[in-house]
All heavy atoms as an XYZ file, in Angstrom:
747
protein
N      74.430    -17.682     78.203
C      73.448    -18.305     79.041
C      72.949    -17.336     80.103
O      71.752    -17.159     80.270
C      74.034    -19.562     79.662
C      73.057    -20.357     80.483
S      71.865    -21.183     79.481
C      72.106    -22.826     79.965
N      73.877    -16.716     80.833
C      73.488    -15.777     81.870
C      72.783    -14.563     81.279
O      71.838    -14.042     81.857
C      74.700    -15.328     82.675
C      75.251    -16.403     83.573
C      76.451    -15.908     84.367
O      76.449    -14.734     84.743
O      77.351    -16.717     84.593
N      73.274    -14.127     80.114
C      72.653    -12.975     79.449
C      71.220    -13.273     79.102
O      70.312    -12.443     79.293
C      73.467    -12.623     78.218
C      72.888    -11.433     77.474
C      73.723    -11.036     76.324
N      74.015    -12.192     75.488
C      74.776    -12.175     74.424
N      75.375    -11.077     74.060
N      75.003    -13.249     73.713
N      70.968    -14.473     78.602
C      69.592    -14.864     78.241
C      68.689    -14.851     79.468
O      67.565    -14.397     79.394
C      69.582    -16.223     77.555
C      70.216    -16.239     76.212
C      69.479    -15.323     75.224
O      68.319    -15.059     75.323
N      70.266    -14.776     74.295
N      69.182    -15.388     80.573
C      68.385    -15.384     81.811
C      68.097    -13.956     82.257
O      66.980    -13.639     82.654
C      69.141    -16.086     82.937
C      68.979    -17.592     82.907
C      69.315    -18.228     84.262
N      70.502    -17.712     84.889
C      71.695    -18.304     84.870
N      71.843    -19.436     84.262
N      72.721    -17.773     85.470
N      69.114    -13.074     82.139
C      68.909    -11.692     82.547
C      67.881    -11.016     81.655
O      66.991    -10.292     82.111
C      70.236    -10.939     82.493
C      70.120     -9.481     82.823
C      69.943     -9.073     84.156
C      70.151     -8.520     81.825
C      69.811     -7.726     84.457
C      70.045     -7.173     82.128
C      69.857     -6.781     83.455
O      69.740     -5.467     83.751
N      67.994    -11.223     80.345
C      67.052    -10.600     79.402
C      65.627    -11.066     79.645
O      64.689    -10.303     79.465
C      67.482    -10.866     77.973
C      68.700    -10.106     77.498
C      69.108    -10.540     76.093
C      68.475     -8.600     77.536
N      65.451    -12.298     80.043
C      64.116    -12.832     80.313
C      63.496    -12.119     81.502
O      62.277    -12.001     81.621
C      64.170    -14.322     80.551
C      64.381    -15.120     79.294
C      64.400    -16.596     79.575
C      64.717    -17.368     78.321
N      64.819    -18.815     78.548
N      64.367    -11.610     82.434
C      63.832    -10.938     83.611
C      63.341     -9.520     83.280
O      62.551     -8.957     84.036
C      64.926    -10.857     84.693
C      65.249    -12.196     85.279
C      66.236    -12.165     86.408
N      66.691    -10.875     86.846
C      67.847    -10.657     87.461
N      68.680    -11.657     87.652
N      68.184     -9.460     87.852
N      63.827     -8.956     82.194
C      63.374     -7.626     81.798
C      61.991     -7.725     81.199
O      61.703     -8.565     80.371
C      64.316     -7.018     80.754
C      65.712     -6.696     81.243
C      66.561     -6.201     80.079
C      65.705     -5.654     82.340
N      61.122     -6.853     81.601
C      59.739     -6.907     81.072
C      59.694     -6.347     79.663
O      60.528     -5.543     79.252
C      58.828     -6.100     82.002
O      59.159     -4.725     81.919
N      58.709     -6.768     78.930
C      58.484     -6.289     77.562
C      58.400     -4.764     77.469
O      59.048     -4.157     76.642
N      57.570     -4.134     78.330
C      57.470     -2.672     78.254
C      58.818     -1.956     78.487
O      59.079     -0.937     77.870
C      56.501     -2.318     79.363
C      55.682     -3.555     79.520
C      56.607     -4.687     79.249
N      59.664     -2.518     79.326
C      60.971     -1.927     79.535
C      61.821     -2.054     78.279
O      62.466     -1.107     77.847
C      61.684     -2.565     80.731
C      63.086     -2.058     81.005
C      63.079     -0.569     81.325
C      63.700     -2.809     82.160
N      61.845     -3.215     77.673
C      62.614     -3.431     76.451
C      62.108     -2.532     75.318
O      62.882     -2.093     74.465
C      62.573     -4.880     76.014
C      63.441     -5.842     76.828
C      63.231     -7.272     76.385
C      64.905     -5.456     76.707
N      60.794     -2.253     75.304
C      60.237     -1.386     74.244
C      60.794      0.034     74.350
O      60.767      0.775     73.391
C      58.725     -1.328     74.368
C      58.095     -2.633     73.902
O      58.769     -3.442     73.240
O      56.923     -2.851     74.232
N      61.294      0.413     75.505
C      61.816      1.784     75.698
C      63.293      1.876     75.386
O      63.870      2.943     75.411
C      61.562      2.222     77.129
C      60.088      2.506     77.369
C      59.813      2.799     78.823
N      58.433      3.205     79.031
C      57.387      2.402     79.058
N      57.582      1.106     78.854
N      56.184      2.836     79.284
N      63.934      0.778     75.050
C      65.340      0.784     74.719
C      65.472      0.869     73.205
O      65.049     -0.016     72.487
C      66.032     -0.512     75.271
C      65.928     -0.555     76.784
C      67.484     -0.545     74.823
C      66.422     -1.849     77.410
N      66.043      1.967     72.731
C      66.142      2.212     71.304
C      67.234      1.432     70.642
O      67.151      1.060     69.469
C      66.381      3.697     71.047
C      65.168      4.555     71.399
O      64.039      4.015     71.314
O      65.365      5.695     71.766
N      68.320      1.183     71.349
C      69.471      0.551     70.752
C      69.973     -0.561     71.646
O      70.185     -0.351     72.831
C      70.605      1.596     70.562
C      71.907      1.150     69.970
C      71.697      0.680     68.543
C      72.894      2.262     70.011
N      70.134     -1.742     71.080
C      70.661     -2.857     71.805
C      71.902     -3.334     71.046
O      71.834     -3.611     69.870
C      69.662     -4.002     71.885
C      68.364     -3.622     72.541
C      67.391     -4.770     72.461
C      65.993     -4.243     72.643
N      64.968     -5.186     72.291
N      73.016     -3.419     71.765
C      74.261     -3.862     71.135
C      74.745     -5.072     71.908
O      74.968     -4.995     73.115
C      75.325     -2.744     71.146
C      76.610     -3.261     70.556
C      74.825     -1.522     70.413
N      74.871     -6.165     71.222
C      75.372     -7.388     71.850
C      76.853     -7.521     71.485
O      77.231     -7.381     70.315
C      74.590     -8.585     71.379
C      73.143     -8.525     71.780
C      72.149     -8.167     70.867
C      72.758     -8.810     73.082
C      70.832     -8.086     71.244
C      71.441     -8.738     73.459
C      70.482     -8.355     72.523
O      69.163     -8.278     72.911
N      77.673     -7.746     72.452
C      79.095     -7.923     72.219
C      79.531     -9.278     72.707
O      78.970     -9.820     73.659
C      79.910     -6.804     72.918
C      79.615     -5.436     72.305
C      79.682     -6.782     74.387
N      80.547     -9.796     72.061
C      81.072    -11.102     72.431
C      81.988    -10.967     73.671
O      82.619     -9.923     73.863
C      81.858    -11.731     71.281
C      81.009    -11.974     70.071
N      80.102    -13.001     70.005
C      80.912    -11.326     68.911
C      79.516    -12.970     68.851
N      79.975    -11.956     68.154
N      82.038    -12.020     74.437
C      82.966    -12.009     75.584
C      84.400    -11.949     75.072
O      84.721    -12.520     74.031
C      82.784    -13.307     76.389
C      81.426    -13.383     77.059
O      80.802    -12.352     77.286
O      80.973    -14.510     77.354
N      85.211    -11.234     75.843
C      86.655    -11.201     75.496
C      87.333    -12.406     76.123
O      87.019    -12.799     77.243
C      87.267     -9.936     76.056
C      86.972     -8.634     75.347
C      87.562     -7.469     76.102
C      87.501     -8.660     73.939
N      88.273    -12.996     75.395
C      89.065    -14.084     76.011
C      89.819    -13.545     77.233
O      90.255    -12.376     77.267
C      90.025    -14.484     74.899
C      89.471    -13.925     73.638
C      88.670    -12.732     74.008
N      89.990    -14.390     78.209
C      90.682    -13.997     79.424
C      92.053    -13.429     79.129
O      92.481    -12.459     79.757
C      90.821    -15.197     80.383
C      91.644    -14.863     81.569
C      91.107    -14.134     82.626
C      92.981    -15.269     81.676
C      91.864    -13.788     83.731
C      93.741    -14.940     82.762
C      93.206    -14.198     83.810
N      92.768    -14.001     78.151
C      94.104    -13.547     77.835
C      94.102    -12.068     77.421
O      95.015    -11.323     77.755
C      94.712    -14.397     76.715
C      95.011    -15.842     77.098
C      93.733    -16.708     77.176
O      92.711    -16.356     76.529
O      93.770    -17.680     77.914
N      93.077    -11.653     76.692
C      92.970    -10.244     76.300
C      92.739     -9.344     77.497
O      93.269     -8.243     77.584
C      91.869    -10.041     75.280
C      92.186    -10.629     73.939
O      93.360    -10.999     73.696
O      91.265    -10.769     73.105
N      91.926     -9.810     78.438
C      91.633     -9.009     79.625
C      92.821     -8.954     80.560
O      93.037     -7.957     81.265
C      90.433     -9.606     80.370
C      89.101     -9.513     79.673
C      88.030    -10.290     80.432
C      88.683     -8.069     79.507
N      93.640     -9.997     80.590
C      94.735    -10.081     81.554
C      96.004     -9.420     81.065
O      96.985     -9.319     81.809
C      95.008    -11.552     81.884
N      96.047     -8.958     79.801
C      97.257     -8.332     79.288
C      97.558     -7.061     80.076
O      96.664     -6.337     80.509
C      97.070     -7.950     77.827
C      97.189     -9.118     76.894
C      97.186     -8.664     75.451
O      96.994     -7.505     75.141
N      97.357     -9.628     74.559
N      98.809     -6.802     80.240
C      99.256     -5.619     81.013
C     100.017     -4.668     80.109
O     101.107     -4.231     80.435
C     100.123     -6.039     82.208
O     101.212     -6.827     81.706
C      99.345     -6.827     83.224
N      99.438     -4.346     78.988
C     100.081     -3.370     78.101
C      99.759     -1.954     78.640
O      98.721     -1.712     79.235
C      99.617     -3.532     76.680
C      98.154     -3.364     76.496
C      97.719     -3.636     75.068
N      96.268     -3.787     75.107
C      95.597     -4.584     74.329
N      96.216     -5.274     73.404
N      94.311     -4.677     74.423
N     100.668     -1.022     78.388
C     100.439      0.349     78.896
C      99.219      0.972     78.217
O      98.976      0.767     77.023
C     101.711      1.083     78.509
C     102.438      0.232     77.545
C     101.902     -1.152     77.674
N      98.453      1.703     79.002
C      97.269      2.381     78.454
C      97.567      3.846     78.196
O      98.589      4.383     78.648
C      96.098      2.225     79.422
O      96.401      2.847     80.634
N      96.692      4.477     77.482
C      96.847      5.881     77.157
C      96.665      6.721     78.438
O      95.760      6.492     79.242
C      95.770      6.272     76.125
C      95.952      7.600     75.519
C      94.937      7.875     74.412
O      93.953      7.115     74.292
O      95.124      8.841     73.688
N      97.509      7.701     78.611
C      97.424      8.535     79.819
C      96.256      9.498     79.749
O      95.771      9.830     78.656
C      98.724      9.318     80.000
O      98.793     10.372     79.048
N      95.803      9.931     80.901
C      94.714     10.916     80.964
C      95.119     12.218     80.255
O      94.279     12.859     79.597
C      94.347     11.211     82.406
O      93.778     10.077     83.013
N      96.380     12.584     80.384
C      96.852     13.807     79.707
C      96.740     13.668     78.178
O      96.321     14.630     77.503
C      98.284     14.097     80.111
N      97.098     12.520     77.658
C      96.981     12.288     76.208
C      95.512     12.332     75.753
O      95.198     12.895     74.711
C      97.606     10.977     75.819
C      99.115     10.967     75.918
O      99.718     12.071     75.964
O      99.728      9.867     76.002
N      94.636     11.713     76.532
C      93.218     11.732     76.209
C      92.691     13.145     76.254
O      91.931     13.567     75.368
C      92.446     10.790     77.169
C      92.877      9.349     76.958
C      90.933     10.965     76.990
C      92.346      8.384     78.010
N      93.077     13.916     77.271
C      92.665     15.299     77.414
C      93.081     16.107     76.161
O      92.307     16.903     75.640
C      93.248     15.938     78.659
C      92.752     17.339     78.931
C      93.337     17.966     80.193
N      93.093     17.162     81.375
C      94.034     16.471     82.031
N      95.300     16.495     81.630
N      93.739     15.750     83.107
N      94.311     15.872     75.672
C      94.782     16.576     74.494
C      93.927     16.246     73.276
O      93.579     17.137     72.473
C      96.234     16.248     74.193
C      97.216     16.921     75.112
C      98.667     16.548     74.770
O      98.916     15.470     74.256
N      99.585     17.456     75.062
N      93.591     14.968     73.100
C      92.743     14.566     71.965
C      91.377     15.219     72.044
O      90.848     15.698     71.058
C      92.579     13.045     71.913
C      93.678     12.359     71.159
C      93.375     10.905     70.864
N      93.097     10.111     72.041
C      91.945      9.501     72.289
N      90.941      9.587     71.448
N      91.759      8.807     73.392
N      90.793     15.226     73.234
C      89.474     15.835     73.427
C      89.536     17.329     73.137
O      88.671     17.884     72.446
C      88.935     15.558     74.876
C      87.697     16.398     75.156
C      88.625     14.082     75.047
N      90.565     17.996     73.634
C      90.691     19.434     73.406
C      90.882     19.751     71.918
O      90.350     20.749     71.427
C      91.842     20.001     74.243
C      91.492     20.085     75.717
O      90.312     20.105     76.082
N      92.482     20.097     76.570
N      91.637     18.911     71.202
C      91.794     19.099     69.757
C      90.461     18.955     69.041
O      90.115     19.748     68.158
C      92.839     18.147     69.187
C      94.266     18.555     69.449
C      95.255     17.777     68.573
N      95.117     16.326     68.653
C      95.777     15.559     69.502
N      96.643     16.081     70.330
N      95.608     14.263     69.505
N      89.691     17.936     69.410
C      88.383     17.714     68.815
C      87.450     18.903     69.087
O      86.714     19.336     68.199
C      87.761     16.427     69.313
N      87.479     19.406     70.298
C      86.639     20.560     70.634
C      87.063     21.809     69.843
O      86.213     22.604     69.422
C      86.709     20.851     72.123
C      85.925     19.803     72.915
C      85.916     20.126     74.386
N      85.079     19.155     75.080
C      85.171     18.893     76.363
N      86.087     19.526     77.109
N      84.410     18.009     76.913
N      88.365     21.969     69.620
C      88.848     23.105     68.828
C      88.345     23.019     67.404
O      87.960     24.026     66.795
C      90.366     23.158     68.883
N      88.337     21.786     66.834
C      87.819     21.550     65.482
C      86.341     21.951     65.434
O      85.877     22.612     64.520
C      88.049     20.120     65.022
C      87.274     19.819     63.728
C      89.535     19.855     64.826
N      85.592     21.523     66.440
C      84.167     21.859     66.485
C      83.957     23.353     66.590
O      83.107     23.925     65.878
C      83.486     21.187     67.681
C      83.225     19.717     67.485
C      82.448     19.138     68.663
O      82.092     19.806     69.620
N      82.170     17.844     68.592
N      84.710     24.016     67.444
C      84.555     25.457     67.593
C      84.841     26.178     66.298
O      84.142     27.129     65.920
C      85.492     25.979     68.713
C      84.988     25.624     70.094
C      85.968     26.060     71.185
O      87.134     26.357     70.908
N      85.492     26.123     72.401
N      85.896     25.739     65.581
C      86.208     26.364     64.309
C      85.112     26.103     63.296
O      84.733     26.997     62.539
C      87.569     25.831     63.781
N      84.595     24.904     63.273
C      83.512     24.538     62.341
C      82.267     25.384     62.567
O      81.615     25.823     61.638
C      83.179     23.057     62.490
C      82.030     22.614     61.602
C      81.603     21.203     61.873
N      82.716     20.283     61.753
C      82.919     19.224     62.541
N      82.082     18.944     63.498
N      83.970     18.446     62.371
N      81.937     25.618     63.842
C      80.670     26.244     64.165
C      80.803     27.764     64.445
O      79.845     28.370     64.872
C      80.038     25.570     65.349
C      79.713     24.128     65.089
C      80.087     23.138     65.974
C      79.033     23.732     63.932
C      79.791     21.813     65.741
C      78.724     22.413     63.699
C      79.112     21.438     64.591
N      81.965     28.331     64.213
C      82.180     29.733     64.486
C      81.153     30.580     63.729
O      80.972     30.464     62.530
C      83.589     30.151     64.100
C      83.958     31.506     64.574
C      85.421     31.793     64.358
O      86.150     30.996     63.797
N      85.871     32.938     64.811
N      80.402     31.388     64.502
C      79.409     32.274     63.898
C      78.077     31.620     63.589
O      77.191     32.272     63.082
N      77.909     30.326     63.911
C      76.672     29.656     63.613
C      75.723     29.553     64.798
O      74.557     29.228     64.635
C      76.916     28.213     63.111
O      77.476     27.433     64.197
C      77.817     28.184     61.899
N      76.241     29.811     65.991
C      75.435     29.649     67.194
C      75.442     28.213     67.736
O      74.905     27.941     68.797
N      76.046     27.280     66.994
C      76.164     25.891     67.435
C      77.421     25.762     68.284
O      78.394     26.487     68.106
C      76.235     24.956     66.247
C      75.039     24.959     65.297
C      75.339     24.092     64.084
C      73.786     24.473     65.990
N      77.388     24.778     69.200
C      78.563     24.578     70.039
C      79.127     23.146     69.925
O      80.266     22.910     70.298
C      78.247     24.836     71.518
O      77.183     23.971     71.909
C      77.857     26.284     71.724
N      78.346     22.215     69.420
C      78.854     20.861     69.310
C      78.126     20.078     68.203
O      77.089     20.536     67.691
C      78.684     20.115     70.652
S      76.996     19.795     71.134
N      78.680     18.935     67.841
C      78.128     18.150     66.777
C      76.673     17.733     67.030
O      75.886     17.634     66.104
C      78.969     16.880     66.577
C      80.324     17.170     65.997
O      80.551     18.245     65.432
N      81.256     16.244     66.166
N      76.333     17.518     68.279
C      74.977     17.063     68.634
C      73.919     18.085     68.234
O      72.744     17.753     68.053
C      74.872     16.741     70.112
N      74.311     19.362     68.097
C      73.379     20.418     67.744
C      73.149     20.553     66.257
O      72.330     21.357     65.815
C      73.890     21.768     68.277
C      73.948     21.834     69.787
O      73.168     21.124     70.435
O      74.761     22.602     70.313
N      73.875     19.769     65.446
C      73.792     19.911     63.997
C      72.473     19.409     63.436
O      71.927     18.406     63.892
C      74.945     19.124     63.324
C      76.302     19.690     63.624
S      77.649     18.657     63.031
C      77.512     18.888     61.286
N      71.978     20.109     62.435
C      70.786     19.670     61.716
C      71.176     18.652     60.655
O      72.368     18.468     60.388
C      70.093     20.867     61.018
O      71.000     21.367     60.013
C      69.750     21.977     62.013
N      70.210     18.084     60.004
C      70.506     17.129     58.937
C      71.287     17.776     57.814
O      72.257     17.225     57.285
C      69.194     16.531     58.363
O      68.482     15.896     59.456
C      69.435     15.508     57.278
N      70.899     19.011     57.445
C      71.608     19.720     56.376
C      73.059     19.984     56.759
O      73.971     19.858     55.948
C      70.881     21.033     56.064
N      73.287     20.351     58.021
C      74.659     20.601     58.478
C      75.471     19.319     58.522
O      76.665     19.324     58.209
C      74.624     21.289     59.852
C      74.121     22.702     59.781
C      73.641     23.251     61.111
O      73.266     22.482     62.003
O      73.632     24.492     61.255
N      74.822     18.226     58.898
C      75.510     16.930     58.872
C      75.965     16.586     57.453
O      77.092     16.186     57.227
C      74.597     15.828     59.394
C      74.465     15.704     60.890
C      73.386     14.720     61.246
C      75.786     15.262     61.501
N      75.074     16.812     56.490
C      75.436     16.523     55.098
C      76.567     17.421     54.620
O      77.408     17.011     53.828
C      74.197     16.676     54.209
C      73.216     15.558     54.402
C      72.114     15.601     53.334
N      71.221     14.480     53.546
C      69.911     14.591     53.791
N      69.357     15.768     53.846
N      69.196     13.515     53.977
N      76.565     18.665     55.093
C      77.603     19.619     54.671
C      78.963     19.281     55.278
O      79.974     19.275     54.580
C      77.187     21.022     55.071
C      78.233     22.074     54.740
C      77.865     23.429     55.281
O      76.774     23.634     55.772
N      78.795     24.385     55.179
N      78.994     18.977     56.575
C      80.250     18.827     57.288
C      80.728     17.396     57.445
O      81.891     17.189     57.778
C      80.149     19.464     58.669
C      79.912     20.931     58.654
N      80.872     21.841     58.237
C      78.816     21.666     58.986
C      80.369     23.070     58.329
N      79.149     22.996     58.778
N      79.870     16.448     57.241
C      80.220     15.055     57.541
C      79.991     14.142     56.336
O      79.400     13.083     56.468
C      79.421     14.553     58.739
S      79.586     15.552     60.201
N      80.446     14.552     55.178
C      80.272     13.739     53.993
C      81.151     12.491     54.104
O      82.296     12.566     54.490
C      80.631     14.534     52.755
C      79.688     15.678     52.483
C      80.078     16.468     51.241
O      81.045     16.144     50.558
N      79.340     17.486     50.953
N      80.561     11.358     53.754
C      81.277     10.081     53.834
C      82.031      9.826     52.530
O      81.500     10.056     51.450
C      80.317      8.953     54.119
C      79.516      9.029     55.415
C      78.573      7.843     55.546
C      80.431      9.117     56.614
N      83.246      9.298     52.683
C      83.981      8.864     51.496
C      83.467      7.495     51.081
O      82.623      6.900     51.739
C      85.503      8.887     51.729
C      85.898      7.930     52.855
O      85.098      7.052     53.257
O      87.026      8.085     53.351
N      83.943      7.019     49.947
C      83.428      5.757     49.402
C      83.622      4.590     50.362
O      82.740      3.751     50.533
C      84.096      5.439     48.046
C      83.436      4.310     47.309
C      81.967      4.610     46.979
O      81.587      5.725     46.650
N      81.124      3.596     47.088
N      84.775      4.523     50.996
C      85.059      3.422     51.931
C      84.081      3.457     53.096
O      83.559      2.434     53.530
C      86.481      3.528     52.443
C      86.877      2.376     53.345
C      88.306      2.501     53.845
O      89.036      3.416     53.429
O      88.709      1.648     54.655
N      83.763      4.653     53.576
C      82.823      4.800     54.692
C      81.432      4.414     54.258
O      80.680      3.777     55.023
C      82.847      6.225     55.227
O      84.123      6.570     55.698
N      81.033      4.820     53.050
C      79.740      4.437     52.537
C      79.588      2.927     52.456
O      78.539      2.350     52.798
C      79.486      5.063     51.159
C      79.199      6.567     51.152
C      79.223      7.092     49.725
C      77.869      6.857     51.796
N      80.639      2.247     51.984
C      80.607      0.794     51.901
C      80.488      0.171     53.292
O      79.759     -0.799     53.485
C      81.858      0.252     51.188
C      81.911      0.582     49.717
C      80.746     -0.008     48.958
O      80.351     -1.163     49.246
O      80.213      0.683     48.046
N      81.143      0.754     54.255
C      81.067      0.250     55.614
C      79.614      0.381     56.149
O      79.073     -0.554     56.742
C      82.026      1.015     56.520
C      82.019      0.618     58.010
C      82.478     -0.817     58.178
C      82.918      1.570     58.792
N      79.010      1.527     55.887
C      77.634      1.735     56.333
C      76.707      0.773     55.627
O      75.768      0.237     56.233
C      77.210      3.211     56.087
C      75.717      3.389     56.334
C      78.024      4.142     56.964
N      76.960      0.492     54.345
C      76.151     -0.448     53.599
C      76.357     -1.890     54.065
O      75.586     -2.758     53.754
C      76.503     -0.371     52.122
C      75.874      0.745     51.382
C      76.110      0.612     49.876
N      75.815      1.855     49.229
C      76.709      2.636     48.662
N      77.969      2.281     48.620
N      76.360      3.781     48.112
N      77.421     -2.101     54.816
C      77.697     -3.464     55.275
C      78.547     -4.244     54.317
O      78.667     -5.463     54.400
N      79.177     -3.554     53.370
C      79.942     -4.203     52.332
C      81.370     -4.538     52.712
O      82.065     -5.205     51.953
N      81.847     -4.062     53.829
C      83.237     -4.349     54.207
C      83.327     -5.487     55.203
O      82.577     -5.682     56.042
C      83.928     -3.096     54.787
C      84.164     -2.000     53.789
C      84.831     -0.806     54.466
C      85.032     -2.442     52.642
């Protein structure tokens, strides 16, 4: 209800400039109130550094520094989807 009121306040020209709209369902209070331990910043930093190392190895000698710089041909070469992923993209799962 509140979301609909808010969206009505946004003008059409502003909404035309938004390329991607993702609507998510509200989380139940019980899920928000859980006090399970979260991942530490050090663990997250390690994961990010590992991902960056993979990118550096992938792009060594190409002049690229990150995935965002990849062309369509490079995406097809380095990011081939397996059958399960293709089905997910098709909406079959």
